[in-house]
C-alpha positions in Angstrom: 1.8 66.0 18.5 0.3 67.4 15.3 -1.7 70.5 15.2 -4.8 68.5 14.3 -4.4 66.2 17.3 -3.9 69.2 19.6 -7.0 70.9 18.2 -9.1 67.7 18.6 -7.8 67.3 22.2 -8.9 70.9 23.0 -12.3 70.3 21.3 -12.8 67.1 23.3 -12.1 68.9 26.5 -14.5 71.7 25.7 -17.2 69.2 24.6 -16.8 67.3 27.9 -17.0 70.6 29.8 -20.1 71.8 27.9 -18.4 75.0 26.7 -18.5 73.9 23.1 -21.8 75.2 21.7 -23.8 76.1 18.7 -22.8 74.8 15.2 -19.3 73.9 16.4 -20.9 71.4 18.9 -23.2 70.0 16.3 -20.3 69.4 13.9 -18.3 67.8 16.7 -21.2 65.5 17.6 -21.3 64.3 14.0 -17.6 63.5 14.1 -18.1 61.5 17.3 -20.4 59.1 15.5 -17.8 58.4 12.8 -14.5 58.6 14.8 -14.2 56.1 17.7 -10.8 57.5 18.7 -12.3 61.0 19.1 -15.1 59.6 21.2 -12.6 57.9 23.4 -10.9 61.2 24.0 -14.2 62.7 25.1 -14.8 59.8 27.4 -11.3 60.3 28.9 -12.0 64.0 29.6 -15.4 63.1 31.1 -13.7 60.7 33.5 -11.2 63.3 34.5 -13.8 66.0 35.0 -16.1 63.7 37.0 -13.7 63.8 39.9 -14.3 67.5 40.2 -17.9 66.9 41.5 -16.5 65.2 44.6 -14.6 68.4 45.5 -17.7 70.6 45.4 -19.4 71.3 48.7 -23.1 70.5 49.0 -25.5 73.3 48.8 -28.5 73.7 51.1 -31.6 74.4 49.0 -33.2 77.8 49.7 -36.1 78.0 52.1 -38.4 79.2 49.3 -37.9 76.0 47.3 -41.0 74.2 48.5 -43.1 77.4 48.1 -42.0 77.7 44.5 -42.9 74.0 43.9 -46.3 74.5 45.4 -47.0 77.6 43.4 -45.9 75.8 40.2 -48.6 73.2 40.7 -52.2 73.5 39.4 -54.4 75.7 41.6 -56.7 72.8 42.5 -53.8 70.9 44.0 -52.9 73.8 46.3 -56.3 73.9 48.1 -58.5 71.3 49.7 -59.9 69.2 46.9 -63.6 69.4 46.2 -63.5 66.3 44.1 -61.4 63.2 43.9 -57.9 63.8 42.7 -56.6 61.5 40.1 -53.9 59.1 41.4 -51.6 59.8 38.5 -51.8 63.5 39.0 -50.9 63.3 42.7 -48.0 60.9 41.8 -46.8 63.3 39.1 -46.8 66.3 41.6 -44.8 64.3 44.1 -42.3 63.3 41.4 -42.0 66.9 40.3 -41.3 68.0 43.8 -38.7 65.3 44.4 -37.0 66.1 41.0 -36.7 69.8 41.8 -35.4 69.1 45.2 -32.8 66.8 43.9 -31.8 69.4 41.3 -31.2 72.0 44.0 -29.3 69.6 46.2 -27.0 68.6 43.4 -26.5 72.0 41.8 -22.7 72.6 41.8 -21.3 75.7 43.6 -18.9 76.2 40.7 -19.5 75.9 37.0 -16.6 74.9 34.7 -15.8 77.7 32.3 -12.7 76.7 30.4 -9.5 74.6 30.4 -6.1 76.2 30.7 -3.6 74.3 28.5 0.0 74.5 27.6 1.3 74.6 24.0 1.8 70.8 23.9 -1.6 70.1 25.5 0.3 67.9 28.0 -1.0 69.8 31.0 -4.4 71.2 31.8 -6.2 73.1 34.6 -10.0 73.3 34.8 -11.3 76.9 35.5 -14.7 77.1 37.2 -16.6 80.1 38.5 -19.6 80.7 40.8 -22.8 82.3 39.6 -21.7 85.8 40.5 -18.3 85.2 38.8 -16.6 86.8 41.8 -14.8 83.6 42.7 -13.0 81.2 40.4 -11.5 77.8 41.2 -8.6 76.1 39.5 -8.3 72.3 39.5 -5.2 70.6 38.0 -5.4 67.9 35.4 -2.1 66.4 34.4 -0.3 69.6 35.4 3.5 69.6 35.4 5.5 69.8 38.6 7.9 72.7 39.3 11.1 72.9 41.2 11.3 73.8 44.8 12.8 77.2 44.0 10.0 78.0 41.6 6.3 78.9 41.9 3.3 79.0 39.6 1.3 82.2 39.6 -2.2 82.8 38.2 -2.9 86.0 36.3 -6.1 87.7 35.1 -5.6 89.8 32.0 -8.6 92.0 31.1 -8.8 93.2 27.5 -6.3 95.9 26.8 -5.1 96.1 30.4 -2.1 94.9 32.4 -2.0 91.5 34.1 -3.3 91.3 37.6 -2.0 88.6 39.9 -4.7 86.4 41.5 -2.3 84.5 43.6 0.1 81.6 43.7 -0.8 78.0 42.8 0.3 75.5 45.4 -0.1 71.7 45.6 -2.4 69.6 43.5 -5.8 70.3 45.1 -8.4 72.7 43.7 -7.9 76.3 44.9 -10.2 79.3 44.9 -9.4 82.9 44.0 -11.6 85.9 44.6 -12.3 88.3 41.7 -12.5 92.0 42.7 -15.5 94.1 41.8 -13.4 96.3 39.6 -12.3 93.2 37.6 -14.3 91.1 35.1 -13.9 87.7 33.5 -15.7 88.8 30.4 -13.4 88.4 27.4 -10.4 88.3 29.7 -7.4 86.0 29.5 -6.3 83.7 32.3 -2.6 82.7 32.4 -0.2 80.8 34.6 3.4 81.9 34.6 6.5 80.3 36.0 8.0 82.6 38.7 10.7 82.5 41.3 9.7 80.9 44.6 7.1 83.1 46.3 5.9 84.7 43.1 6.8 87.6 40.8 9.0 90.2 42.5 7.7 93.0 40.2 3.9 92.5 40.3 4.0 91.5 36.6 4.8 88.1 35.0 8.6 87.7 34.8 8.8 84.1 33.7 7.4 82.1 30.8 3.7 81.7 30.5 3.1 78.0 30.7 -0.7 77.9 30.4 -3.3 80.3 29.1 -6.9 80.5 27.9 -9.2 83.2 26.6 -12.6 83.3 28.4 
């Protein structure tokens, strides 16, 4: 796979995730209109990532949601009307309430941040985080299998600091990893190394780094 193809694959993944922003996103959108093959790669990633929604638990909307909706309405609609309310205004208010309720009900618990890839872009892991960024999840996409005597281990590498193990990666389902208060995802690197079964015996990566991404 050429460097250009690898770069386009990474851009397609970032575009589908929504992490490609600014002028880079605008340039990529112009390319999508002229390059059907590139648009197909984006569609491929969107299909893969769509499955992540099914793994997200539903969120109960906060008790203050309806109060916020009411307070956002014109004052005359919050009190007993002194004159006839226009039908279209009442319908619009109801539609607004339903739309906001649907938004809160569908809001994902975890937001995708990046895609961990290997050098050949033949394996990927989607990294997501909650709002507080004190929990991240890792969902495999086309990830390679390892031998029974080996384990994959996830590492957080803050800028200028030593790697910190977040835990082992097992199976093919999405997994969650807590982030300590003393740690931060800002400008950090996430990496997955190949270790002996059970993880690194030294507390530091001992095997090759198979996947990595800068946050």
